[in-house]
Every structure is written in structure tokens, then in C-alpha cells.
C-alpha positions in Angstrom: 0.7 35.0 82.2 3.2 37.3 83.0 6.5 35.7 83.6 10.1 37.2 84.6 13.1 35.9 83.4 16.6 36.3 84.9 19.7 36.0 82.7 19.7 37.1 79.2 22.6 34.2 78.1 21.2 31.3 76.4 18.7 29.6 78.6 16.8 33.0 79.5 16.2 34.1 75.5 15.3 30.7 74.5 12.8 30.2 77.8 11.4 33.9 76.8 10.7 32.3 73.3 9.2 29.2 74.5 7.0 31.0 77.0 5.7 33.8 74.7 4.6 31.2 71.9 2.3 29.3 74.6 0.9 33.0 75.6 3.3 34.4 78.5 4.3 38.2 78.3 7.6 37.7 79.5 10.5 40.2 80.3 14.0 39.1 80.5 16.6 41.1 82.5 20.4 40.6 82.0 22.8 42.0 84.5 25.4 42.9 81.7 25.3 45.3 78.9 27.9 43.9 76.8 27.6 43.7 73.4 26.0 39.8 72.2 28.7 39.3 69.9 31.0 39.8 72.4 29.6 36.8 74.9 32.3 34.1 75.3 34.2 31.9 72.8 33.1 29.0 70.3 31.2 26.1 71.6 29.2 23.0 70.2 25.4 22.1 69.8 24.6 18.3 70.1 21.9 17.2 67.3 19.3 17.3 70.3 19.5 20.5 71.0 19.7 21.5 67.1 16.2 19.5 67.2 14.8 21.8 70.0 16.0 24.4 68.4 14.2 23.6 65.2 11.0 23.3 67.5 11.8 27.2 68.5 12.0 28.3 64.7 15.3 29.1 65.3 17.5 25.8 63.3 18.2 27.5 59.8 19.4 30.7 61.4 22.1 28.8 63.8 23.3 26.6 60.8 23.8 29.2 59.0 25.6 30.7 61.7 27.8 27.9 62.5 29.8 24.9 61.0 29.0 21.1 60.6 31.2 19.5 62.9 31.1 15.3 61.6 33.7 13.7 63.7 35.2 13.5 67.1 39.2 12.3 67.6 40.5 11.2 70.8 44.5 11.5 71.2 47.2 10.6 73.4 49.8 13.1 74.3 52.3 11.6 71.6 49.8 11.9 69.0 48.7 8.5 68.9 44.6 8.3 68.2 42.5 6.6 70.8 39.3 6.5 68.9 37.2 8.2 66.5 33.5 8.3 66.6 30.5 10.8 65.8 30.3 14.3 67.1 27.3 14.6 69.6 25.1 12.4 67.4 24.5 8.7 66.3 26.2 7.3 63.5 23.3 6.9 61.7 21.8 10.4 62.2 22.0 12.5 59.1 22.1 15.7 61.3 25.3 17.2 62.2 26.2 18.9 65.4 27.2 22.7 64.7 30.0 24.6 66.3 29.1 28.2 66.7 30.5 31.6 68.3 28.3 31.6 71.6 27.5 35.2 71.0 25.9 34.6 67.3 23.4 31.6 69.2 22.6 34.6 71.6 22.0 37.1 69.2 19.5 34.5 67.3 17.6 33.6 70.2 17.3 37.4 71.6 16.2 38.3 68.3 13.7 35.4 67.8 12.5 36.2 71.5 11.8 40.0 70.5 10.4 39.0 67.6 8.0 36.7 69.4 6.7 39.5 71.7 9.3 39.4 74.5 11.0 42.4 76.0 14.9 42.3 77.2 16.0 44.6 79.3 19.6 44.8 80.1 21.8 46.5 83.2 19.5 45.1 85.4 21.2 42.6 88.3 18.3 40.8 90.6 19.2 41.4 94.2 15.9 39.8 95.7 12.5 37.9 95.1 9.5 38.1 97.1 6.8 34.9 96.5 3.4 35.0 97.6 0.3 32.5 96.9 -0.4 34.2 93.5 2.7 36.0 92.4 6.5 37.0 92.8 8.1 40.1 93.1 11.5 40.9 91.7 13.7 43.4 93.1 16.8 44.7 91.2 20.3 46.5 92.7 18.9 49.9 90.7 15.9 50.1 92.6 13.7 48.8 90.0 10.8 46.3 90.8 8.9 44.2 88.9 5.8 41.8 89.7 4.8 38.2 88.0 3.0 35.2 88.5 6.1 33.5 87.5 10.0 33.9 88.0 12.6 32.2 86.1 16.2 31.8 86.9 18.3 31.3 83.8 21.1 33.0 85.3 23.8 30.8 84.9 26.2 28.5 87.2 26.5 32.0 89.8 22.7 31.8 90.2 21.0 34.1 92.4 18.0 32.7 91.9 19.2 29.5 93.2 19.9 31.0 96.6 16.7 32.6 96.7 15.1 29.1 96.0 17.2 27.7 98.4 19.3 29.5 100.7 21.1 26.2 101.5 21.7 25.4 98.0 25.4 24.8 96.7 27.2 27.2 95.1 29.3 27.5 92.2 33.5 26.8 92.6 36.5 26.8 91.0 36.9 23.4 89.2 40.8 23.2 89.3 41.1 23.9 85.4 40.9 27.2 83.5 41.1 27.9 79.6 41.8 29.6 77.0 40.4 29.6 73.6 41.5 31.3 69.9 41.9 30.9 66.7 44.1 29.7 64.1 44.9 29.5 60.4 46.9 26.3 59.4 46.1 24.3 56.1 46.2 20.7 55.7 44.1 19.5 58.6 40.7 17.5 57.5 37.5 20.1 57.9 34.5 19.0 60.2 36.4 17.1 62.6 36.3 18.1 66.6 39.9 16.6 68.2 41.3 16.2 71.8 44.4 15.7 73.0 45.0 14.3 76.8 48.2 16.6 77.3 50.7 16.6 79.9 49.1 20.3 81.2 45.5 19.3 80.9 43.5 18.6 77.8 43.9 20.8 73.7 41.4 20.7 71.6 40.8 21.7 68.2 38.0 21.9 65.8 38.7 22.3 62.1 35.7 24.5 61.0 37.2 24.4 57.4 40.1 24.1 55.2 42.1 26.7 57.0 41.0 27.7 60.2 40.8 25.7 63.6 38.9 26.8 66.7 41.1 26.1 69.7 40.9 25.5 73.2 43.5 25.1 75.9 42.0 23.7 79.2 44.6 24.2 81.9 44.8 22.3 85.4 45.7 24.4 88.2 44.6 23.6 92.0 45.2 26.8 92.9 42.8 29.4 91.1 44.9 31.6 88.9 44.4 35.0 88.3 43.4 35.5 84.8 43.0 39.5 84.6 45.1 41.6 82.6 46.5 38.8 80.3 47.1 40.2 76.1 47.1 38.1 73.5 51.3 37.6 73.1 50.8 36.3 77.0 48.5 33.8 76.7 50.2 32.4 73.7 53.6 31.9 75.4 52.0 30.4 78.3 50.0 28.0 76.1 52.8 27.0 74.1 55.0 26.5 77.5 52.3 24.4 79.1 51.0 21.9 75.9 54.7 21.6 74.1 53.0 18.4 72.4 53.4 18.4 68.7 50.1 19.3 67.5 48.7 21.7 70.2 52.4 23.8 69.6 51.7 23.8 65.6 47.9 24.8 66.2 49.2 27.4 68.9 52.0 28.8 66.6 49.4 29.1 63.8 47.2 31.2 66.3 45.7 34.4 65.0 43.7 35.7 67.8 42.6 35.2 71.5 39.0 35.2 72.0 38.3 34.3 75.5 39.6 32.9 78.8 38.0 32.0 81.9 38.0 29.4 85.1 35.9 26.6 84.5 33.4 26.2 87.6 31.4 23.5 89.1 28.6 23.5 91.1 27.2 20.4 93.5 23.8 18.8 92.7 21.2 21.0 93.1 18.4 19.6 95.1 15.5 22.0 94.6 15.0 23.6 91.2 12.0 25.2 91.9 9.6 27.0 94.9 5.9 27.6 93.9 6.7 30.7 91.8 10.1 30.6 90.8 11.9 27.7 88.8 15.5 27.1 87.7 16.5 26.1 84.4 20.1 25.8 82.3 23.4 26.4 84.5 21.5 27.8 87.5 20.2 23.9 88.0 22.4 21.8 86.5 26.0 22.9 84.8 26.4 20.1 82.9 29.2 21.3 80.2 31.0 18.6 78.2 29.2 19.9 75.3 26.0 19.6 76.2 25.2 22.9 78.3 23.6 25.1 75.2 21.5 22.0 74.3 20.1 21.3 77.6 19.2 25.4 77.9 16.9 24.8 74.9 15.7 21.7 76.2 14.6 23.3 79.4 12.8 25.8 77.5 10.3 23.5 75.6 9.7 21.2 78.6 9.1 24.1 80.8 6.8 25.6 78.4 5.0 22.0 77.8 4.8 21.5 81.5 2.9 25.1 81.9 0.5 24.4 79.1 -0.2 21.2 80.6 -1.1 21.8 84.0 -3.6 23.4 85.9 -1.4 25.6 88.0 2.1 27.2 88.0 3.4 24.9 91.2 1.8 21.9 89.7 3.7 22.7 86.3 6.8 23.2 88.0 6.7 19.8 89.8 5.9 18.4 86.3 9.2 20.0 84.7 11.2 18.5 87.9 9.8 15.2 87.3 10.4 15.3 83.7 14.1 16.7 83.6 15.7 15.6 86.2 16.4 11.7 85.4 18.0 13.0 82.2 20.0 15.5 83.7 21.3 13.5 86.7 22.6 10.9 84.0 24.3 13.5 82.5 25.9 15.3 85.3 27.5 12.0 85.9 28.9 11.9 82.3 30.2 15.5 82.8 32.1 15.0 86.0 34.2 12.0 84.6 34.9 14.2 81.5 36.3 17.0 83.9 38.5 14.4 85.6 39.9 12.9 82.8 41.3 16.5 81.6 43.1 16.9 85.2 46.9 16.9 84.6 49.2 14.1 85.7 51.4 11.1 83.9 49.6 8.2 85.8 46.1 9.9 85.0 47.1 10.4 81.1 48.0 6.7 81.1 45.0 5.6 83.3 42.6 8.1 80.8 44.3 6.4 77.6 43.5 2.8 78.7 39.7 3.6 79.6 39.2 5.5 76.1 40.7 2.6 74.3 38.1 0.5 76.0 35.5 2.8 75.9 35.1 4.5 72.7 34.1 1.3 70.6 30.9 1.5 73.0 30.4 5.0 72.6 27.3 5.0 71.0 25.7 2.7 73.5 26.7 4.4 76.1 25.6 7.8 75.0 23.1 7.1 72.5 20.5 8.0 74.9 21.4 11.9 74.9 20.5 12.2 70.8 17.8 10.5 70.9 15.7 13.1 72.8 12.5 13.8 71.1 11.8 17.3 72.1 7.7 18.6 72.9 5.5 20.5 70.2 4.1 23.9 71.9 0.6 24.8 71.5 0.1 27.7 69.7 -1.5 30.3 71.7 -2.5 33.9 70.7 0.1 35.6 68.1 3.4 37.5 68.1 2.8 41.6 68.7 4.1 43.8 65.9 6.7 46.4 68.0 9.7 44.9 69.8 12.3 47.4 71.3 15.2 46.7 73.4 15.5 48.9 76.5 
């Protein structure tokens, strides 16, 4: 089966790899020609996402590219510990979550997809698609056209495919938060720990990835969407220092060596229609969950879609089966993501409420979120083999 995938971030190559494994002929179209190493900042992969990557044959490469993170700790603005729980896993799970640079994961998945026989085309932006009973025609801004039996929208929160499937689908909008991420060099902190402080102007997160390196992110509340263009590293450091005067954020930012990324946090209302007859949404295009689970959900989607296509008699039937399988899990996680974003908005009263909630809820963390990490990814049937020649275009 010929398949077009729109989007070459995390979801797109993961989908391509999974579908190549079941015998599809896949071309991934990515709008940007930015080197993958420059894509995004650091982020985390939960153990459920890692087990899904293991099914795709990428686990060892991802673990080698990242750093294991054992614990996560929550603090008040004044530095008082609210709770200490396992990071994105159950307490008894021997596997550890991984923190890594987003570009490293994208590079690993793209290489694996290419090695499996997929083609990746960059610099091509989808503008329209037309369905028929037996296929779909994709049209690009360059004038290029391509035809396939299935089109997968892996094009993120600002998805074009979402609007093509349903013209009334919700659009992404600014979430009232923006962020900046950096790297600091600071000794004396316990490695393998993710830390979050509910600060005066938002949330400050830092991960001690080794004995002297901290990956940090400031999530700043601002109801008016700010212009983030043209801000250099020195300006960012001054801004974050002013907005986060609390002791630990100030110390981490004071030890910063670089700014790696900045951007607005965006949200999208529930997407009621994930698929049509020949087009389907995956990843943030369907469900921008965030809160440390976005990448993991992308890889889960890849396996579940491939499993559905392997087991159903027709493409439309497979897409219905995929929707029915994924939606209950995603709906539950979307509620968790909404609550987590709301907790990061600034305000003295909100900080007091957050602290009280966390003291009550953290002892029951595993009971509340353990379902996420119990996920068992499907195994894909082996169909055909990898092609020996792969290339970028």
C-alpha cells in the first residue's frame, strides 16, 4: 500500500517506520528544511513511549542519545519540597524515563525510517488533498502532486490535514504561557532528577542530567501573546532572571551557558474527527497532550495505526478501529494535560492552591497516573523486507 505522511518531526518518521514494517511504501513530506539537530529543545520520554520505541527497534539508540531520569520533585516558590515521585514510570519499574534533545530523537527516527525503505522529502508544504473511494491526491505549495491509498497527518498542533478532514475542526491558539529553554553548568545537584518549582510568574523546571549539567525551562505566564522574535541570549537571561527571582531558578539561570529554544505554548480544543475515509491524524495533529507525554503518544499512535491497518479488511475500517482503540486513552490524558497547564499560570492565590493540591495528591501519584505506564504496545507483523537503497530528497 502506498502511504503519504505529512510532517517529519517525531510522529511522521515513527509512522513511516511502523508502516514500512507492515509492507507500506511510505513517503514523508516535511515543510521545513531545517537540519534535524536544530529541531526544538530538550524533553522527556516516559517508559510507555520507550517500550513503544523498543517495538520499532529504536530503544537502544534513544537511550544512548539521552540521559536516564529517576525521580521528579515538586517545590513551592520558597523552595519547600511538596513531593518526590518516580519520573514518568511506576515505582517498581526497572526502566527509567529518558531526557534528550528533540533533534536527536527526530534524527534517530528519520534514519530508522530511511533504513526501512521510506523516503523523506523536505521543503514541501501541503496545501490541499482530495479523496476518492480508492485513494487521495496531495497537493503542495510548490505545485508538486502525489497520490496514495492513505494520507497520514502528522503535522503537529498547527495541522493542515486536520482542517482538510473537518473544516470545522478547532484551531490551535496561544495557551497564555510561553517558554524559554537553556543549559546551565552547576555542580552539587543530584543527577537524574527532574525538578519543578511553582514560581511567582509561572513554572521553572530543571533536570540534572549529570554531575554538572542542568537542562532548564522557564514557562512564563502572560495573557497577551508576546513577540519572541529577535531576542538574543543575553536578553533572555535578563528577562528570566527578573521574572524568576526565587533562589533556585536564579541560581540555575545565573549558571546558564546557552539558550537553546524559545516559543509559545499552544493548545487546541478536542478534535472530534480524527479521520475520514482515506486520511487520518496522529500525534499533536489529533491530540496535543503535552505534559511530558507528547512524544510518547506519537510513537504509540504509530504502532496502533500500523496494527489497525494490518488487521482490518479496508483502509476506512482500519481508521475506525484505530480511533476506537486510541481515543479513550487520549481523552483521559488530555484532561491531565489541561490541569497541568492551569497549575503553571502565575498568581499568589493560584500558587497557594497548587501547593495545597500537590500535598494532597502526590502521595496518590502512582494510583492516579499508573495507567499511563502500564501500556503494552502491539507487535507488528513482519511483511516484506527493507530496501537496500535509501536517500533524502
